[in-house]
TORFI-287443 format. One record per atom (N, C-alpha, C, O): x negated, y, z; residue in one letter. Coordinates in steps of 0.1 Angstrom, whole numbers, plus 5000, padded with zeros to 4 digits. Example, Ala and Ser with C-alpha at 12.3 -4.5 7.8 and 13.67 -1.06 7.14 Angstrom:
<nodes>
486849435078A487749555078A486849675078A485849675085A487249785071S486349895071S487150005079S486650115080S
</nodes>
This chain:
<nodes>
204212971258M204413091255M205013111238M204313071229M206113161237S205913191224S205413271208S205413391210S205113241197A203913281192A204413431188A205513481191A203613481182L204113611175L203713651161L202513621158L204313721151V204313741137V203413891137V203813991142V202413871131F202013991125F202314011115F203013941109F201514161109M201414231098M200514291100M200414381108M199314221085A198414291082A198714381073A199514351065A198114511070L198214651060L196814701058L196014761066L196714631043Y195114691040Y195314781032Y196114771023Y194714861031R194914991020R193214951012R192114971018R193314900997P191914880994P191615020989P192415100985P190115040991K189515170989K189215150980K189515040975K188415250970T188815340953T187515150947T186515100952T188615090933G187715040929G187514880940G186914790935G188214860954K187614710955K189114650957K189014540964K190114690954E191314580952E191014410947E191614320952E190314400938N190014280939N189014220946N189214100949N187914260949E187014260960E187514210979E187014130987E188814310980L189314240988L190114130990L190314071000L191114100972K192214020972K190813910978K190813870990K189713880969E188513730971E188913700987E189113590992E188813840992I188213761012I189113721016I189013651025I190913761010L191713761019L191913641016L192713591024L191413531004K191713421002K191113311009K191413191007K190113371020V189713241034V189713331042V189013311051V190413441043H190913491059H191913371069H191913331081H192713351059I194013321067I193613121064I194113021070I192813131057P192112961063P191112941071P190812831076P190113091074V189313061084V190313141096V189613211102V191413141099L192213161110L192813031116L193012991127L193112991104R193812821108R193012721112R193412631119R191612741107E190212671111E189912651124E189412551130E190212751129E189612841142E191112781150E191412831161E191512731146D193312731155D193912851159D193812871171D194312921153L194513061159L196013101151L196813171157L196113071142I197413121138I198312941137I197712841140I199412951133T200612831134T200312801116T199312831110T201512731113E201312631097E202012731093E202312701081E202712851095R204012891091R203212971076R202113021074R204512951066E203912991056E203213111053E204113201052E201913181051L201613311046L202513381033L202813341022L202813541044L204013601035L202813681030L202213731039L202213711017T201413831013T201713931002T201313910990T202414031004L203314120995L201714240992L200614230997L202414350982Q201214480977Q202414560978Q203514500974Q202514680983A203414800985A202514890968A201414880962A203714960968E203415040954E202415090952E202015100940E201415150969D200015250969D199015110966D197815130969D199415010962G198114920968G197714870977G196514820979G198914880988T198514810999T198614691001T199614630997T197714621009I198414451010I198614461019I198214541027I200214311022I200114341039I200314171038I200914111029I199814111049E200013981054E200713981066E200614051076E201413861062I202013841074I202013701077I202013611068I202013661090A201813561096A201813531110A202013631117A201613401118E202213381130E200913301140E200413181137E200413371150W199813361156W199913281167W200613341175W199513161174K199613031180K199913091193K200613031201K199413261197S199613291215S199213421211S198613481202S199913441223S198713601223S197213541227S196313611224S197013461232E195813401240E195213401226E194513501225E195213341215A194813311201A194213471198A193013481196A195013551198I194813681196I193213741200I192413801194I193113691212D191913761225D190613671214D189513711212D191213531208K189913481206K189613461191K188813381187K190113521186A190113561175A189113691171A188713721160A189013761183H188213861182H186513811191H185513871194H186813731193Q185913611200Q185013541194Q184013471198Q185613561182S185513401169S184013491161S184013621161S183013421157E182113521143E182513481133E182313551122E182913411133K183313361116K184513451115K184613531106K185513441122V186913531123V186413761124V187013841118V185313791132M184913861132M183913901117M183914021112M183513841114A182813831099A183813881083A183513941073A184813831088I185313851077I186513971080I187014041071I186713981094W187814121097W186614261090W187014341081W185414251095N184014361090N184214351075N184714451070N184114271068Q184414271052Q185914341052Q186314441048Q186214271056I188014321049I187814501055I188514581049I186914551065G187214701074G185914731059G186314821052G185114691056A184414771043A184714781028A184014831020A186214691027L186714701015L188214801014L188814841005L188214791030A189914891031A190014971045A189314981055A191515031041E191415111054E192815021056E193714981049E192414991069L194014981082L195015031086L194915091097L196215031078T197215111077T198615021088T198714901091T199715161091N200815091091N201615081078N201415091066N202815031087L203715051080L204515201073L204915231062L204315271087S205015391084S203715461073S203915581072S203015431069S202115531061S202815471044S202615501032S203515411047L203615321032L205215411028L206015441037L205715441016A206515561011A207715441009A208815491007A207515281009E208515191014E209215221026E210415221027E208515261033A209015251046A210415371054A211015381064A210215431037Q211115551042Q212915481044Q213715531051Q213015391038Y214215271031Y214215161039Y213315081039Y215615151046P216515061050P215914921048P215614851058P215614891036F215414771027F214514751022F214714681012F213114791024P212114811013P211514681007P211214581013P211414720993N211014630986N209114650982N208514760980N208614510981F207414490981F207314380968F208214310963F206214400965K205714250950K204814170958K204014200967K205114060954A204913930958A203513910956A203313930944A202413870962I201313860957I200513690963I199413660959I
</nodes>
C-alpha cells in the first residue's frame, strides 16, 4: 500500500506557542520510533495567524490506526490538544489564495 502524506494544523492557545513548539520537537521522533512514518523530511510551517503546520508521511493507512493505539503517541497528542486548537486549511487566510505562502520554521 502506498504511503499517505498528512498535514496537521495546530493553532496555539493564547500564550502556549513556545510550549507547543517544544512538544512538537518530540512528536515526529516518537512517530518514527514507533515505525509509523517514513524518513521523508518533515516540513514545518507557520501561518500568519500563528498556526503551525506539520507535513509528514505515514508508512501506511495501518500506521494511522497503530498511532491511535500507541500510548507514547497518544500522550503527545493529548499534550498537543491541551496547548492548541486542531484546525484545518480552510481556516487560514492563506487558503484563500491559489499559491499560499507560509513561514518555514
